[in-house]
N, C-alpha and C positions, 0 to 999 in steps of 0.2 A: 503493500500499500504505499509506504513512505517513498519507496524507490520511484514508483510511477508519479507521485506527486513532484518529486525533485526533477525528474525529466521533463515533466510538463512545465515546470517553472524554467527550466534552461532554455525553453523555446519562446518564452515570452518577450517580446520585444519591447514593450512598454516598461515592464518591470526592470527589464535590463537597462534602459535608458535611465530610469529614476535611481536605480541601484548603484550604477558606475559613477554618477554624479553626487551621490548623498554624503553626508559625513560618516554614516554608519558603513556605507559601502567603501569609503576610503579606509575606515578602520579594518574591515575584513580584508580588504586587498593588502594592507600593510602587514597583516599577520600571516597571510597564506600566499602572497605574491611578493617577489623580491623589490619590486618597484616598477616604474614605467621606462627607465632608461637602461642603456646597455651598461653603464657604470654601475648601476644598482645591482644587476645580477652579478657582475663581476666581484664586487665587494662580498655579496651574500656567499658567492662561491668560495671565495677565500676564507671566510668565516666556517663555513661547513667543512671545507677541506681540514682546517685547523683542529675540528673535532673527530678527524680520522675517517670522515666519510667522502666517496667520490660524489660527483654530481653529474647530472644531465640538464642542460639548459634549454628552455622552451620558450620563444617568443609567441605569446598568445595573439590569436587572430587566425581565421580561416575563412574559407568560401570567398576569398577576394574576388572582385568582379572586373577589375581593370588591370591591363598589363603593367601599368606603372606601379601598381600596389606589389604585384608579385616579384618585380625586379628590386623594389625596396626591401622586401622581406629577405630576398636572396642575399643582398648586399649587406643587410645586417647580421646574417648567419656567416658570411665569410669574415666579417669583422670579429665576430666572436670567436671564430677559429684562430684567427691571428693572434688575438689577445690571449687566448687560452695558452698559445704557444710562447708568447712573449713574456707573460706572467708566471709561466711553469705551473699552471693550475691542473690540478687532477679532475679533468671534466671532458665530456663530449657534448653533442648537441642532439636534439629531438626536432623534427619538423613535420607538419602536416602537408600533404601534397596540394590540398586546396589553398592553403597559404602561398604556395608557389604557382598558382594559376592554374590548376587542373580543371576548374570549372570554366576557365576563359578558353584554354586552347591547350590540348594534351602535350603537343610538341612543345610548347612554351615550358609547361612543368617538367617535362622529360629533360630539356637541355639545361634548366636551372637545377634541377637535382642532381644531374649528372656533374654538372661543374662544381657543386658543393661537395659531392662525394670525392670528386678528383682531388679537391683542395684537401680534405680530410685525409685521404690516403697519402698524399705528398708530405704531410707533416705527421704521419702515424697516429691520426686520430681516428673518429668513428661518428658516423651519422645513423641516428635511428629513425626510421620513417614511422611515423605514428600511424595507428589506425584510425579511422573515421567511421562513420555509420555503414550498413550494409550496402548502399548503391556504390561505394567505393572499394569494397573489399577486395574484389577480384583485381581491379585496376591497381590497387595498391600493391597487392601481391606481385603482379606482373612487373610493375616497376622494380621491385627488390630482386626478384629472380633475375631480371635482365641486368641490373647494375653488378649484382654479386657474380655473374658468370662472366665478367671481364676481369681478366687475371690481376690487373693493377688495383682493383676494387676490393678483392675478396678479402674478407675479414673486417672491411671498414664501412659496412652498410648492414643494418639489421632491421627486423621486423618487430611487430607487436601482434600477439595473439589474445584474443578475448574469449575467457573461457564460457561465457554465456551462448556464444555462437555454436550452433549445432554441427557446422561444418569444420571446427577448429581442429579436431583431431587429424582429419585429413590433411588440412592445410599444414599443421605441425609436421606430420610425416615428411611431406614434401619439401619443406624448409630443411629439415634435419638431413635429407638426403645430400643437400647441398652444403651442409654444415654451416647454415646461416644462423647468426645469433638472434635470439628472441627475448623479448620482454613478455612475460605472461602477466596479464591482469584479468579482472573479472568482467569488465565491459560496463559501458554506462550510456548507451544510446536506446532510444525506444525502438525495439524490433518486434515484429510479429511473432507469434507462438510457431509458426512453421519454420522461422529461421533461428530462434533463440530460446534457450530454457527460459521459462518465467517463474519458476520456484528457485529461492536461493538455495535450498537443499540441493537441487540438481546442478545449479551453478557451482557449488562448492565441491560436488562429487566430480564434476568434470575437470575443475581446477586442479583438484589432486592428481587426477589421472594423467593430465597434461604435464603437470610438474614433474611427475615421475619419469615421464618420457624425456623431458629436457635434461633432467640431472643424470639419466643413464647415457646420454648421447656422447659425452665427453666433449660437448661445445660449452663455452662460457655463456651462461644465460642469465637473465634477471628475473627473479621471483618477486614480483610487484604486488604488495599487500599490506595492509595494517591489521588484517584479521590474525589474531593470535593464534586461533585454531589452525589456520593455513600455515602460519610460521612454525607452529610446533609440529606439523604434519611433515613439513619440509625438512626440518632439522631431525626429526625422527627417521626419516627415510634415508637421508645423507648418512646418519650414523650407521644404520643398519647395513647399507651398501657400502660402507667404507669409502664414501665420497668426501674428500677434504674440504673444509671450509673456504678455500681458496679457488674452489673449481666452478663457483657461481657467486651470484651476488643477490642480497635482498634489496628491494628497491622501496622507498616511500617518498610521500609529498613533501615539500617544504612547509613546516609549521605545524605538522601533524604528528604527533606521538614522538616527539623529541626524546622522551624518557626512553621509549622502546628502542629508538635508534640508537642511543648511546649504550644500552644494555647490550644489543647485539653485537656492537662493536668492541666493547669491553670483554665480551665472551668469545671473541675471535673470529666472528663471522664478517664477511664483507657487506658494506652498506653503500648504496648510491641514493642520494637525494635528488628528486625531481623538482628543479627550481624554475618555475614559470615568471615571467615578467611582462610588462606592457599593460596598457590601459583596458583592454578588452577582457577582463577577467570573469565576468559575471557567468557566461556559458560554462567556462572551465570549472568554476567553483560549484556550480549546482550539479554538473555531471559527477564530481567527485564525490559530492554527498549521496547522489543515487547509486553510485557504485557501491558505497558502504554507509547506509543510512545511520549507523551507530556514530559516525562522525560527526552527525548534527549536534549530539549532546556534547561532544568534545568543544565543538565550536561554541556553542551557547554558554558554557562554563568560561571559556576564555573571554567571551564579550561582557560577561558580568564582573570579571575581575577588575 
């Protein structure tokens, strides 16, 4: 029920407009988004690195409608990669294809993404291609497979799999055949029952099934969750299969469960924090609450402090 409510809220343009301009909205964005400027995310990354965590940077914004917007986003990501190298930060980048113009022209998005992965490979970094709603699933995977098939890009581009999608097990199998790195999350878009599991118990069951596939593959993957049951299941499986803690990483969102992030690092597990920045925080924030509605209580407690 809560999940459906948050997904619905993420699609409200009027509430988005009010929220992104309000004082409460700015308070929310300050807590869970690094800021609006490139320097904001770079400083946040330095702080997170000092706590022993790696970072994935994401410029918020998707479904751009103009060529100029797509080029602006691409230029920003190139600057991020240059600054990561110059400042010796432990970080990579995550990008949505619709922010690089996929809705405008596929060739535009393909050229910009190719250039970005080329840049990352040149400096031995990594680009995660984020997954969006089901209309983009196959196109996104086609991009990843094509990019990774080029020798110079191999190991420098990865995908995201959403455990609530019924097709994900098949997609994971195909990605693993090419040894493509995967971030596993639960998923937070509104999808029909024929495409996605609707019950959280089913999503959790599939999440654990996919997690085991990833950990046994011998490829370095990201297990992205704040759900302590999923974390415990992952650690239990890794220990049972004698998979070392440095063979994969946990991933969590900036500003959420910092205590748990620190605890995992202290216990010897690898942790990567996903740090978003930019002014278009509202859809991102609501989808994260939809992905795990229990986070709403955490957010409320922080707002009342």
